[in-house]
KEKE-3310 file (N, C-alpha, C; in steps of 0.2 Angstrom, whole numbers, plus 5000, padded with zeros to 4 digits):
npx = (5181:5171:5165:5159:5150:5142:5136:5130:5121:5112:5106:5113:5121:5136:5151:5166:5181:5192:5208:5213:5223:5224:5215:5222:5232:5241:5232:5221:5212:5199:5192:5185:5174:5168:5165:5155:5146:5141:5136:5143:5146:5159:5172:5184:5199:5210:5225:5226:5223:5233:5245:5259:5259:5252:5260:5271:5267:5262:5269:5279:5270:5258:5247:5243:5240:5229:5220:5218:5212:5200:5194:5192:5183:5173:5170:5163:5151:5151:5149:5141:5127:5111:5115:5115:5127:5137:5150:5161)
npy = (4622:4613:4615:4628:4624:4615:4623:4633:4626:4622:4634:4643:4659:4664:4671:4677:4682:4690:4689:4698:4695:4682:4677:4677:4668:4654:4639:4644:4649:4648:4653:4665:4663:4652:4658:4667:4659:4652:4663:4670:4681:4694:4700:4712:4721:4735:4742:4756:4769:4772:4767:4766:4765:4754:4744:4745:4741:4728:4722:4722:4725:4721:4730:4732:4719:4717:4726:4721:4709:4714:4719:4707:4701:4710:4707:4696:4700:4705:4719:4725:4733:4726:4713:4704:4700:4702:4714:4720)
npz = (5086:5086:5098:5096:5085:5091:5101:5094:5087:5097:5100:5107:5110:5103:5107:5101:5106:5097:5090:5078:5068:5068:5058:5046:5047:5042:5039:5045:5036:5033:5043:5046:5037:5044:5056:5052:5046:5057:5064:5074:5086:5085:5094:5094:5096:5095:5102:5099:5087:5079:5068:5071:5085:5088:5082:5089:5101:5099:5089:5074:5059:5064:5065:5051:5047:5056:5051:5038:5043:5048:5036:5029:5038:5036:5022:5023:5029:5042:5052:5043:5040:5043:5041:5051:5057:5070:5075:5086)
capx = (5176:5166:5161:5154:5145:5137:5133:5125:5115:5108:5103:5116:5124:5143:5155:5173:5186:5196:5214:5212:5228:5223:5211:5226:5237:5240:5227:5215:5210:5192:5189:5180:5168:5166:5162:5149:5141:5138:5133:5147:5148:5166:5174:5191:5201:5217:5226:5227:5221:5239:5249:5265:5258:5250:5265:5276:5265:5260:5274:5279:5265:5251:5241:5241:5237:5223:5215:5216:5207:5194:5192:5190:5176:5168:5168:5158:5145:5152:5149:5137:5120:5106:5118:5114:5133:5139:5157:5162)
capy = (4623:4608:4619:4633:4621:4612:4628:4637:4621:4622:4640:4648:4665:4663:4677:4676:4688:4688:4692:4698:4692:4674:4676:4677:4663:4647:4634:4647:4653:4647:4654:4670:4660:4648:4662:4670:4653:4651:4669:4671:4688:4694:4706:4713:4728:4737:4747:4763:4770:4774:4761:4765:4763:4747:4740:4746:4737:4721:4719:4725:4723:4719:4735:4731:4713:4718:4729:4716:4704:4717:4719:4700:4700:4714:4704:4691:4703:4708:4726:4727:4734:4721:4706:4700:4698:4708:4715:4725)
capz = (5082:5089:5103:5092:5081:5096:5105:5090:5085:5103:5101:5111:5107:5104:5106:5100:5107:5091:5088:5071:5064:5067:5052:5041:5048:5038:5042:5047:5030:5032:5050:5045:5034:5049:5061:5049:5045:5064:5067:5080:5087:5085:5098:5093:5098:5094:5108:5097:5080:5075:5066:5074:5092:5088:5080:5095:5107:5097:5084:5067:5054:5067:5063:5044:5047:5059:5046:5033:5046:5048:5030:5028:5041:5032:5016:5025:5031:5048:5052:5038:5043:5041:5039:5057:5060:5075:5075:5091)
cpx = (5170:5162:5156:5149:5140:5133:5128:5119:5110:5104:5107:5120:5132:5147:5163:5177:5192:5203:5214:5217:5228:5220:5216:5232:5236:5236:5221:5211:5202:5188:5184:5174:5165:5162:5155:5144:5137:5135:5136:5148:5155:5167:5181:5193:5209:5219:5226:5225:5227:5243:5255:5264:5256:5256:5271:5274:5264:5265:5273:5274:5258:5246:5239:5237:5230:5218:5213:5211:5200:5190:5189:5183:5171:5165:5163:5151:5146:5153:5145:5130:5115:5109:5117:5121:5136:5147:5158:5169)
cpy = (4619:4612:4624:4630:4618:4618:4632:4632:4621:4629:4645:4653:4664:4669:4675:4682:4686:4692:4692:4695:4685:4673:4675:4672:4657:4642:4637:4651:4653:4650:4660:4668:4656:4652:4665:4665:4652:4657:4671:4678:4689:4701:4707:4720:4729:4742:4754:4763:4771:4768:4760:4763:4756:4742:4740:4741:4730:4718:4722:4721:4721:4724:4733:4724:4713:4721:4725:4711:4707:4717:4712:4699:4704:4711:4698:4693:4706:4716:4729:4727:4729:4714:4701:4697:4704:4708:4721:4725)
cpz = (5084:5094:5100:5088:5086:5099:5101:5088:5091:5104:5105:5107:5108:5103:5106:5101:5102:5091:5081:5066:5063:5061:5046:5042:5044:5042:5045:5042:5030:5039:5050:5042:5040:5054:5058:5048:5052:5067:5073:5081:5088:5089:5097:5095:5096:5100:5106:5090:5076:5074:5070:5082:5092:5087:5086:5100:5105:5092:5077:5063:5057:5065:5056:5044:5050:5055:5041:5036:5046:5041:5027:5031:5038:5026:5017:5028:5038:5048:5047:5040:5039:5040:5045:5060:5064:5075:5080:5092)
residu = (ARG:TYR:LEU:VAL:GLU:ARG:ALA:THR:ARG:GLU:GLY:TYR:LYS:VAL:ILE:ASP:ARG:CYS:ASN:LEU:THR:VAL:LEU:LEU:GLU:PRO:GLY:GLN:GLU:ASP:LEU:ALA:ALA:PHE:LEU:ALA:GLU:HIS:LYS:VAL:GLN:VAL:VAL:ALA:SER:LEU:PRO:CYS:TYR:ALA:GLU:SER:ASN:VAL:ASP:GLU:GLN:ARG:GLY:ARG:GLY:VAL:PHE:GLU:ARG:SER:ILE:LYS:GLY:LEU:GLN:LEU:LEU:ASN:SER:PHE:GLY:TYR:GLY:VAL:GLU:GLY:SER:GLY:LEU:GLU:LEU:ASN)
# end
């Protein structure tokens, strides 16, 4: 987090290649808010749109937790037009 704070303070654009499930891990409850506060561009992906395929490749429950992570990012403005927060 120090690196993100420092880089954004200096005017650099920061990109986070995000594992969406990390947003729901204990101790990371404030991560989405932190990313939004520093206007970090978030890049995230799933290997497929089908829950069964994602869970087969990444583990049981990963699809559902990833969707919850996306919804959490949305609640802070990511993916919302005009918010200035980029989600790819």
